[in-house]
C-alpha positions as CSV (number, residue, x, y, z in Angstrom):
1,M,-3.7,-22.5,26.4
2,T,-6.3,-25.1,24.6
3,R,-9.9,-23.1,24.0
4,T,-12.6,-24.2,21.9
5,L,-15.7,-21.8,20.3
6,E,-18.8,-22.0,18.0
7,W,-19.3,-19.2,15.8
8,K,-22.5,-19.8,14.3
9,V,-23.9,-18.7,11.1
10,R,-27.7,-18.1,9.5
11,V,-27.4,-17.8,5.4
12,R,-31.2,-16.1,4.4
13,L,-31.7,-16.1,0.9
14,T,-34.0,-14.6,-1.3
15,E,-35.1,-15.3,-5.1
16,E,-37.4,-13.4,-7.2
17,D,-37.2,-11.8,-10.9
18,G,-33.7,-13.6,-11.8
19,T,-32.3,-11.0,-8.5
20,T,-31.1,-13.2,-5.3
21,K,-30.0,-11.8,-1.9
22,A,-28.6,-13.5,0.8
23,E,-28.0,-12.4,4.8
24,A,-25.8,-13.5,6.5
25,V,-25.9,-13.9,10.4
26,L,-22.5,-14.7,12.3
27,D,-23.0,-14.9,15.5
28,T,-19.6,-15.7,18.2
29,G,-21.5,-15.1,21.6
30,T,-19.9,-12.4,21.5
31,A,-20.8,-10.1,18.6
32,T,-23.4,-9.9,15.7
33,L,-21.8,-9.7,12.1
34,T,-25.0,-8.9,8.9
35,G,-23.1,-9.5,5.6
36,H,-25.3,-9.0,2.2
37,G,-24.5,-10.0,-1.0
38,V,-26.4,-9.8,-4.6
39,A,-26.2,-11.9,-7.2
40,H,-28.4,-10.8,-10.7
41,C,-28.6,-13.7,-13.5
42,N,-27.9,-13.5,-16.7
43,P,-31.2,-12.9,-19.1
44,Q,-29.2,-14.6,-22.1
45,D,-27.8,-17.3,-19.0
46,V,-30.2,-20.1,-18.6
47,D,-32.1,-19.0,-15.1
48,V,-30.6,-22.3,-12.8
49,P,-31.2,-20.9,-9.0
50,A,-28.8,-22.9,-7.1
51,I,-26.2,-20.9,-8.5
52,G,-27.7,-17.5,-7.7
53,D,-28.1,-19.0,-4.2
54,E,-23.9,-19.9,-4.5
55,L,-23.2,-16.3,-5.4
56,A,-25.1,-14.5,-3.5
57,A,-24.1,-16.2,-0.4
58,S,-20.9,-16.6,-1.2
59,R,-21.4,-12.6,-1.6
60,A,-22.6,-12.0,1.9
61,M,-20.2,-13.9,3.2
62,R,-17.1,-11.9,1.5
63,D,-18.9,-9.0,3.0
64,I,-19.0,-10.5,6.9
65,A,-15.1,-11.9,6.1
66,G,-14.2,-8.1,5.8
67,Q,-16.1,-7.0,8.6
68,L,-14.2,-9.3,10.8
69,M,-10.7,-8.7,9.4
70,R,-12.3,-4.5,10.7
71,V,-12.8,-6.5,13.7
72,A,-9.5,-8.2,14.0
73,D,-6.6,-5.4,12.5
74,R,-8.6,-2.7,15.7
75,D,-8.4,-5.3,18.2
76,L,-4.4,-6.3,17.4
77,E,-4.1,-1.9,17.4
78,A,-5.5,-2.6,20.7
79,A,-4.0,-4.4,21.7
80,G,-0.2,-2.5,21.2
81,A,-0.1,-5.1,17.6
82,G,0.3,-1.6,16.0
83,S,-2.1,-1.0,12.6
84,G,-3.6,-3.5,10.2
85,S,-1.3,-1.9,7.2
86,G,1.7,-1.7,8.6
87,P,5.0,-4.0,10.8
88,I,3.6,-5.7,13.2
89,R,5.7,-7.0,16.3
90,P,5.4,-10.3,18.2
91,P,3.1,-12.2,19.6
92,Y,0.3,-11.0,16.8
93,A,2.0,-11.9,13.5
94,W,-0.7,-14.1,12.8
95,S,0.0,-15.3,9.8
96,D,-2.8,-16.4,6.9
97,M,-0.7,-18.8,5.7
98,T,-1.0,-22.2,6.5
């Protein structure tokens, strides 16, 4: 089976007084997940807004990744593949190894 999907991610960044906040929204076409991330500039460090953007955005996307993994674990269990914490029977033995 071959299939192609496109999922869209939108990231909104706001910065105020050395704090950058990010909201990332993943739209799969059938579901939407929202993640949040924050980065604070140490007052003793040079304020480089791009670094705050990168940190906050990566934390928001990591939040989405965790949510997506929990959804996948529930879907695996519902498909009869067992819980995400136990051994997974084929054909659902999706590996995160490349």
